[in-house]
N, C-alpha and C positions, 0 to 999 in steps of 0.2 A: 191585736192580730199579729201573728208571727211573721216577721219579715224574711223573705227568701232572697238571696243574692246569688247571681251567677258567678261561678268560680273564676271566670276570666276577669270579672270586675273585682272580686275579692282578692285575687292573686296579687301580691305586693310588688312583683317584679315587672318593670315596664319593658325592658328589652335586654338583649344580650349582644355585646360586641366583643367577640373572643379577645382575651379571656375575661372581660369585665361584665358584671351584672349591673344594670341600672335600675334603681329602686324608684317606684312611683313617689315614695316619700322624699320630697325635696331633691329628687334626682340623685340621691346618694349613690356613690359607685362602690363596688366591692369586687374582690376576686376570691372565689371559693377554692379551697384545697381539700383533698382527702388525705387523712393521716393514717399511717400504720404505726400503732403504738406497740411498745415492747410487750412480749407475752407475760401474762399474769404470773406472779410468783418468781420470776427469773432474775430480778434485779437485786443488787446489793446497795449498801449506803452510798458508795461512790457513784453508782449509776443515777440514783435519785438526785445527788448533788449536781451531776452533769445535766440532767434534764431540767432542773431548776435554772441553771445557767443558760441553757438553750432558750427557755422561755424569756428570761431576762434579756438575752440577745435579741429576740424578736421585738420586744418592746423598745429597745434601744434603736434598732434599725428603722422601725416605723415612725416614731417620733409623735409630735403633738397632733391633735385633732384626728386621731386614728382610733378605731373601735375594732377590737378583736372579739369574735364570737366563736367559741369552741363548742361543738355539739357532739354528744356521744349517744348514739341510738342502741338500745337493747331491746330487739324485737324477737319474738318467738319463731322458731323453725321446728320442723319435725324431720327425723331421720328417714330418708327414702332408701329402700334396700338397693344393694348393688347387684344388677342383673348378672354381671360376670361371676361374681362370687357365689351367687345362687346356683350356678351350674357346675361348680368345681367338685363338691363332695357333700355328703349328707351332714357332716358336722358344721361345715361352714354355712350351709343353708340354714341350719338350726340357729346359729349365731345371728345371721342376718334377720331372720324372722323374729328373734328375741329383741333386737334393737329396733325393729320396724316401728315407725311413728313415735319414737321417743322424743319428747319435747326438750328443747334446750334454747338458751338465749344466744343469739348471734349478735356480734358487736360491730358497728361501724363508727368511725370518728371523722369529724370534719372541722375545718377552721376557715371561717370567712373573715377576710381583712377588709375593713371599710375605711373610706376617706369620708369623714362626716363634716357637716358645716360647723363653722366656728360657734354658732349659736346653740349647738346641741346640748351644751352644759345646762341650759335652762329649760329643756323640754319637760312638760308635765304630762300626766296621763291623758288629759283632755286634748293635748296637742299632737300626740302621736297617732300614726295610722289614719290620718285624715283622708287618705285616698279612698277609704271605705264609704265616705260621705259624698264623693265626687262621681260624676257621670263619666262614661268612657271617653266622650269627645273632649273633655277637659284637657286630656294629655296630648291631644293633637294640636291644641292651640297654645299651650304654654311650654316654652323651651326650657332646657336645663338651666339651673343657676349659673351665673357667669363664671364662678370660680371653677367649675367643672369643664368649661369650654376652653380653658387655657391648656394648650397641648403640652407645654412644659410641665405643668402640674400633673397631667395625666401620665406622661412619660416617666416622670419621677416616681409616681405612685406605683406604676407597673414595675419599674426597676427595683424598687424597695421590696415589693412582694416576691419578685424573682430571687432577690438576695435571701429573703426569709426561707423560701423553698429550698435553696441551696444549703442554708445553715442547718435546716432540719435533716436533710439527707446526709450531710457531712457529720452529723452527731454520732453516727454509729449505733444509735439507740432507737430513733424514730425514722420513719420514711414519710415522703410527702409527694404528692402530684397535684398539679393545677388541673381542676376539672374542666372538661370541654362540654360542648352542647349535648352530646349523647349521654355523657355522665349525668347530666342534670335533668334533661327533659325527655329522654327516650323511655319506653315502658320499662318498669322496674328500676328506673334511674332514681336520683335523689328525690326529686319532687314527688314521685309516686310513693317512695318510702315514707316520706314525712307526712304527706297529706292523707295517706291511708293507714299510717302506723303499721306498715307491713313491708316485707322485702319482695312481695309479689308485684307483678305488673298491675297497674291501677284498674279497678273495675267500676269506679264512680261512686265512692262512698260519700254520703252526706256528712257535713261537719255542723254540729248543732250546739249553739251556746245558750239555748233557752233554759228556763227553770233553774238559773244560778249554777249550771253545770256545764260540762264539755263532753260531747259525744262524738266519736269518730266512727261512723258505721255502727257496729254493735258494741264497741268498746266505750267504756266510761272513763274519763280522765280526771285527775285532780292535781293541781299545781301546789308545790311546796317551795316556799321562797325564803331566802336570806336577804333581808332588806335593811337591817341596821345592826350596829355593833352590840346592842343590847341582846341580840339573839346569839351572839358569839361569845363563848366563855373564855376563850384563850387570848391573852394579850399579845403573844407572839407565836410564830409558827417556826418549827424546825423544818428541815428539808424533807423529812419523812416521819412516819410513825412506826410502831411495832405491832405486829399481829399477835394478839394474846394467845390464841389457840396454838400457834406454832412457836411461840417464845417460851422456852423452858430454861431455867437456870441462866447460864452464861450464853445460851444460844439465842441471841436476839435476832428476830426475823423482820427485816424492814419492809414496809409497805407504804404506798403513797398516802398523803393525808386525806384524800377523798376516796380511798379504797372501798370503804363500806357502801358507797353509793353505786358501785358498779355491779359485778357479777354476784355479790353477796345479797343483792335484792332479787329474789327469784320470781319477779314479775316483770312484764314489759314496762319499759320506762325510758325517758329521755333526760339526759343531763345537759343543761344549758349553762354556760359560763360566759360572762362578758367582762372584758377589761377595756375601759375607755381611758385614753391618755389625753388629758386636757391641756390647754395652755397653762403652765405652772402658776404664773403670777396671777392670772385671772382666777384660777381655782383657789389659790391661797387667799385671795381677796374675798371670795365668796364665803370661805370658812370664817375669816375674821368677822365679816358682817353678821354671819349667823351667830357667832359667839357673842357679839355685842347685843344682839336681839335677846338671846337667852339670858345674858347678864342683867338686862333691864328688868326682867321678871324674876330673877333668881332670889331666893330667900336665904340661901347658904345654910338651910336647916337640913338635918338628916332626912333622907328620903325625897328631897326635892329634885325632881328630874331635870328642871332647868339648870340647876347648879351642876348636876352630874354631867349633863350633855355639854355644858360650857367647859368644864374642866377636861372632859375627854378631847374636845377640839384643841384646847391649849396644849395638852400633852402630845397629841398627834402632830401638831405643827412643830412643836419643839423637837420631836423625834425626827421629823423629815429634814429640818434645818440642820440640827446638830450632827446627825449621822450621814448627811449628804445623800439622802435617799430621794427617789423620784416619787411623785404623787400620782396615783391613778384611782379611778373609781372602779369598783368591782360589784358584780351581781351574780348570784347563783340561784338557779331554780331547777327543780326536778318535776317532770310531768309523769306521774304514775298512771298506769293503764290497767284496767280490769276488764275481763270479757264477760262478766255477769254481775248482777246485783249481789250474789252470794259471796263473790271474791272481792268486791270493791272495798269493804271495810277492812278485811285482813290485809289487802294491799296497802291501804293508807297507813295502817298501824305499822307494817313492816318498813315503809319508807320513813316514817317518823322515828322509828327505832334506829334506823341506819343513820339518820341525822344526829340522833342522840349520842351515838358512839363517837361522833366527831366533835361533840361539845357544842352543837348547834341546835337551837330550839326553833325548828322550822315552822313557818306559818302556813296553815292550809289556806291558800289564797284563791278565792273564787271571784273576787271583785275584778281583778286585773286579767282574768283568764283569756279574754279576747286579745288584748295587747300582747300578753305573753305568748299566745299561740302564733300570732302573725309575726311578732318580733323573733320568733324561733325559726322562721324560714330563712335559709341561707341567703344572704344578700339584703335582708331587711332587719338586721340587728338594730337599726335606728328606730325600729318600732317598739323598743322597750323603753319605758319612761325612765328618765334620770332620777326620779324620786325613789326608784327601787334600788339604786346603787348606794354603796357605802365607800367612803374614802379609805384607801389602803395604801401602804407603801408598795412599790412595784415588786419588792422582794417577797412580801407576804402574798401578793396576788399570784406570783409565779409558783409559790409553794402550794397554792390551792388548785392547781390544774389537776384534772383526772389523767393518770398516766398508764393504767394497766389495760392492755388489749387482750383479745382472745387467742387461743392456740391457732397456729398457722398450718398445722398438718392437714393433709387432704382427707376428705371423707371417703372417696371412692377411688378405685384403681386396682391394678393387678398385683402391686407389690406392697408389702408391709404387714405388720402384725396388728390385728384389730384390738384396740384399747380404748379407754375413755379419758377425757380430760378431767382434772380434779376440780375444776371450777363449776362446771354445769352438768357433767355426766355425758357430754356429747361424744358419740362414737367417732373415733379417728383411726387413721392408718399411721402406724409409727414405723418409719424406715430406719432400722437400726444401723445399717452401714451403706446402703446404696446412695441415698441423698447426702448423708454426711461425707462420703467419699467425694461426691461431685462438688460439694461446697468447700472441700479442703478442711473440714473440721477434723478429720482423722486421716491417717496415712497407713493404717493397717486395720484388719477386721478383728483382731484379737479381742476377746471378750472375757471379762471376769464377772461372775455372778456370785454375790455374797449376801447372806442374811443371818439373822439370829435364829434361834430355835423356833420352828413353826412359822417362819417369815414368808413362806410361799415360793422359795427359790426353785424347787422341783416342779411345781405347778407352772411357773413361768417358763422354765426350760422346756417342758413338754409342749407348751403353747408355741414357743419360738421354733422349736425343731419341726413341729407339724407345719407351721406357717412356711418355713423354708422348704420343707419336703414338697409342699404343693407347688412351689416355684422351681422345682427341678433339682434341689440340692442333694448331694450325696453325704451321708452322715455315718460317723463312726462314734459309738458311745463306749466309754470305759467307766464302770461304776461298781462300787462295792455295796450292792443292795439290789432292789427290784423296783425301782421307781419308774421304769419305762416299759414294763412288760405289756401293759394294756395297749399302749401306742404301737409297740412292735408287733403285737399280735394282730391288731386291726390292719396295719399297713403291710402285713406279711413280710416283715423284715427277718433277718437272720439273727437268732440269739444263740450265743455260744457261752455256755456256763462251764465252770471248772470244778471238778470234784475228783476224788481218788479213782473212781472207775473210768471217768472220761476227762482226763486232764487236758489242758490246752496243748496243742501241738502245731508245729510250724515247720516250714522248710525254706529258710531264707536263701539257700544256695541255688534254688531253681530260678532260672532267668526268664523274665518276660521279654517281649520284643523290645520294650522301651529301656531295658537294661543293657543293651548291646549296641555298639556303634562299629562301623567299618572304617579303619584307618589304613591307608596305603594297601588296600586289598586284604587286610588282616582284620579279624574280629577282635574287639577289645571291650572291656567293661566301660560303662559310662562313669564319669567322675562321681556322680551321685551314688551309684551302686557300689563302687569301690570304697568310697568314704563310709557308707553305711555298714559294709562288712568288716572294715577295719575296726570301726567303733564297737560292733557286736563282739568280735573275737577279743578285743580289749576288755569288754565287760566280762566275758567268760573267764578271762585270765584272773579276774577278781579285783581289777583296778577300779575302785570306787572313790578314791580320795587322793589328794596330793598332800601327804603328810610331811611335816618338816623332818629332815634327816632321812627321808625314804632312800633306801639303797638302790632301788630300781631307777633307771633312767628312762622316763616315759617316752622321750623322743626315739630312743633306740628300740624300745619295744614296739612302738607304732611303725617304725621303719621295717623291722623284721616281719611284722604282720603284713604290711603292704607288699613286700617281696613275695611272701607265701601266697597271698590271695592272687596276685597277678600271675605268679608262676603256675598256680593250680589251674586257673582258667586258660592260660596259654596251652598247657598240657591237654586240657580237656577239649579245647577248640581243635587242636592238632589231631587228636584222636577221633574227633567227630562224636564223642560220647555225650549222652543226654542224661546219664544216671547221676545227676548232681545231688549232693546232700552233704550234711556235716560229716557224715561217716567217711565219705571219699575225700573230703577236704582234710580230715584228720589223718587219713592214711598217707596223703601226699606230704603233709607237714612231718609225720613220723619219719618218712623215707628221706626227706630232703632238708630238714632243718639244720642238722649238724654240718652238712656240706655247705649250706648257705652261709652259716657262721664262719666256717673255715675260709670260704671264698672272700667274704667281707672283712675278715680279720677281727671278728668279735670274740673276746675271751669269755669263758664260762663265768668269770668273776663279775662281768658286766651283765650278762644275761645267762640265766640258768635254763638250758633246753629241757633238762629232765623235769624240772618243776613246771615249766610251761606245758609239756605234754601231759604231765600228771593231771593238772587242773582242767585241760581241755578234754582229757580222756573221760571225764565224768559224763560228757554229753555225746560220746561215740560208742557204737557197737553194744557191748554189754555193760556199759557204764550206768550208774543209777539214774542219770538224767537223759539217757539216750533217746527216749521217746520224744523229747522236746523239739529237736531240730531236724528230725529225719522223717517227718510225716509224709505219708502218701495219700492222705485224706483229701479227696477232690473238693470237699466242702471248704477246706482251708485254701486250697489253690485258687478257688474262684472268688475269694472274698473281695478282691479289688474290683470285681465286676458287680458286686451287690450294692444297691443304693442305700440300704440301711442295715448296719451291723451293730449288734449289741453284745459287748464282752462283759460278762458278769464276773467280777473279780473276787467273789468271796472265797475264803480259804487261801487267798494269796497275798492279801494286803500286808500281813505281818511276816511274810516270808522274805527276809532281807536278801537272800540269795537269788531266788527266782523272780521276785516281783520286778526288779528293774529290767531283767532280760526279757520277760514276757511283755512288759510295756514297750520295750524297744522294738520287739517284733510286731506288736500291734500298730505301732506308729509306721512301720514299714507298709502296712496296708494303706495307711493314709498317704504315705509318700507316693505310692503307685497311682492313687487317684489324682494327686497333685500334678504328677508328671505326664498323665495321659493327655495328649494334645486334643483329643475329642471332647474332653471335659473342661477345657480352659474357661469356657463362659459360664460354667456352673459354680455355685458356691459349694466348697468342700469343707465339711465341718468335722472337727475332732473335739468331742465333748468329753471332758474328764471331770467326773462328778465324785467329790470327796475322795479322790485318789491322787491329789497333787503331790503327796508325799513320796510317790514312786519316782518322781523326778528330783527328789531333794538330796542329790549328791552332785558333785561338781561335773562329772562326765555327763550325766543326763541333763543337767541344767545347761551346760554348753551345747549339747546336742539339740535340746529343745529350742534354745535361742537361735540356732542355725536353722531349724525347721520353721520357726516363726518368720524368719526373714525370707525363707523360700515360699512360705504360704502367702506372704504379701505379694510376691511376684506372680504366683500361679493361681491366685484367687481362692486361697484357703482361709479357713477361720478356726483357729484354736480357741476353745472355750473352757475355762476352768470354773468349776462350781464348788463353793465351800460354805459350810455352816460354821465350822470351827475357826472363825475369823481370827480369834486370838492366837491359836496355833499357827495359822498361816502367816500372821504378822511376824511371829518369832522364828519362822523357818530360816535355816542357815544359808541355803543356796537358791532355792527356786522362787521364793516370794518376790524378791526384787526383779528376777528375770521375767516372771509372769506379768508383773505390774508394768514393766517397761514395754512389754510386747502386747499389752492390752489397752488399746486406745478407746475401747468401749467398756464402761463399768456399769453394771446393773446392780444397784444397791438397794435391797429390800429392807425390811424393818430391822435396824441394828440398834433399836432402843435399849436393849440389855447392855450395850457397850457404851451407853451415853457418858458414863463417868470416866471411861478410859478412851474416849473417842479420839483424843489428840494423837495417841499412838497409831490408831488405825488411819487417821487422816494423814499422818506423816508417811507411813509406808505406802498407802495407796496414792499419794500425790494429789490429794484433794485440796482445792482452794476453799476460801472462806464461804463462798456462796454454795458450793457443793456440800460442805458440811452442814450449813443451815438447812438446806433443802432435805438432806438425808435425815436429819433429826426431826424433821416436820412430817415424815412419812407416817400415814395412818393416824394422824392426830385429830383429823376433822372429817371422818368418814360419813357419808350419807346414811341416815338410819334406816332407810327403806330399800337399800340395795346392798348386795354382798359383793365386795371387791377387795383386792389388796393393792396397795400403792407401791411404787418403786421409783427411786431417782435414777435416771439414766444419764450418765456422764459421757460426753464425747470430748476427750482431753479436758480443756478448761470449761466447756459448756455443760449445762445441766438442765433437765426438765423432769417434772414428776408426772407420771401417768398412773392410771388405775387399770388393773387387769380384771375384766368382768366378762363372764361367759354365760352362755345358756346352760341350763341344767344337763342336757345330753353331753355337751362338751366337758362340763365339770365331771361327769361320770367317767369319761375317758382319761382325764388328767389327774383325778383325785388320788392322793397318796396317804391320807389319813387312814391308819390301820382299821378303825371301826367301820369307816365308810367302805373301805376295800372289802371287808368281809361281806357286807351287805351286797356290794356290787358283784362280787364273785359268785354268790348264791343266785343272783338274778341271771348272771351270765350262763350258769349251768342250766338254769330253768329255761332259758331262751336259746338252747342249742348252740351256745358259744358264738352267737351273732351279736356283734357290738352295736349295730344300729338298733335292733330290737331291744337289747339290754338297756341302751341309753334312753329310749322312749319310756320303757318300764320304770327306770330310775326317776325320770322326770315326773311321771305320774305319782309315784310313791312320795316323792319330796313335796309336790304340790298338795297332795292329800294331807301329809303331815303338817304342812304350814297352815292349811285351813283349820285342822283340829286345834293347833296351838293358838290360832287367832280367835277361834270360838271360845276356847278356854279362858283366854285373856279377857275377852269381852264379857264372859260370864262372871269373872272375878270382879270386873269393874262395876258391873250392874249390882252384884251382891254388896260391894262396898258402898 
């Protein structure tokens, strides 16, 4: 007959005296901690070495007759849509619906530190968890063992655990907190998590050990155990392994030794690891006794297990003694969970395969399932039989801890770009500058976006710009192409294209209110506007380089221009005139330049006024470029008030004379946004896509450097996007300037540069881990989802995310020429309505996918 036990009787914890748990089993005491592990894929070899040292430090602090039980829970969750984002716009709603109910594994990690009886070394499977055979009143009549009633022993144990907690938090890699009553016993606390194999509040699931199996509610479990050294094919352990899918050539990608048992198992599961620190002499004596018994029956013939085990013990003892190592006992088990009979055997195969990658031949263990389950409850590590342990050196046991945690990004909230983690596909919000600024990871918002051909840089940039636009950003785009037309059209932004019939036109000499200050009752230019106009006229004069042996004295030229600009506006202010333009400035210079030189004692040999006026004359009155700086176009005058402006630079990129001047004037629009006090709290973006070469001269590089510093002060974000990374790397002036001023680097697939990556690494200032992660991008993509990965670097930090969107959003961001033709036809068909176009695109893509799937299934059947 099936025996039923009340949970209160079966629960192994007798009581809680903050912060100590008291076990029913021999009154063993323990203190439970929750750990925050480093995010998966973010560590390098030095980090794993330091983690190993931290674990070794824990063992050293705790000392003999201590048991550590580390537990990692991997339970399933599903993504719940964000109500705030559902309300913002059609495309964000589509993305939220796309991710709705997406399953993923969520990870929690715990460490219970026990003070165990000195006799624990002899515990057998029949002797553990004896509380299950006792009635409830037994515990009211039997006091704790005498060794736990010694207040000095208790105080020492608590102090040691406190030191361990501090050691972990001081490591800079892991975090730790001692669990309180609520953490353990409140709804959705640890006990609910473990006993119901879920992160939800407990609903009262039965735990069933009948029929040689384990069931927790509707879930079926199977234990896999490492019990002896025969199951372990490695004689020694390094501090870490290398992940084969990300390790290519010289790019070695370090992972923890138990990495395969974590997120790489796509099923719910629990990892339990136990390290018992015995009294060394007693433990060595037991090993010697065991070796003697084995020797008594050993035949010394090939294949004789008694001889093999005896020799293993002798070798292990010699290693411990000769290398001055500490002896510990280690046990590892994984509880795999399946939610149906159909998935149970695939789950078992996956877990065994994961052990196989570690060189461990795990045993499917049903015999010990009850002890393993109760011994897995925090505070009852003593419930695991010593017969399941293997003798290890403390160094080797430290190397076998599971070290990789989940991504720490938020799932919901008003800020951030919706992306997915590369470990589980979990939808996340990635804050590219807000949180990094708060954490002092970065000190400016400058961003560099780079990829190889077809790497997805423009798709990402569209997604980022739209994300920031939703949060109030003002955006200015400079691009030689048409990668943002759909986004601009949908958001009703201003697109200004350049061609012979409608060339770019500006009027930088018209003043806004923010360009003028009053000093001693007199109007004057702000320092910013004065500096801007001096640099512009300097550019018009044709000064693009500082050549050795240059006969011009640049300081003199700048001084003369400054006197002219100031004199011009003083004259205009005194006359009350508002007809400002380059024409009227040129007229003023023509009338006053020679008198100014005479007054200042400047000789023609130092500065040629006729040459100066000749070069500026091209942009005034009837000059060939007069249209450029004398615009009366209200569209241009209002640009600084527009939220989204797109300058399309075709026909200008190769014009060495006009391109820098036009770029300079476009940046003036950005300047006005920066300096507007009403926009101080907004993010102001200047996105320069494949047009960085317009800054590749010393004047513009210097100017951009100054603007980047100003952007830092006023909440601006310069973004440079480049596909021709090798050209960018070799740029003479701007490459270094951009890198220095870009604390955020978004590096998409640069695999085509793998053989020459050292040069890219050097110019971009990437550390070894950033190189490792960048070269791992898109190397292990999920087969059932379409996404692109990218490494995002914040100064020396780095993480890889995937950008995955719904089909309607893909329609809006798509830049593939073939896809754009299809989308444009749909757009015409649906009256230029992007929402209707996006839905039609989604339906056509789903229809095509179904046809492809049927074709594939038909081919499989025929085969």
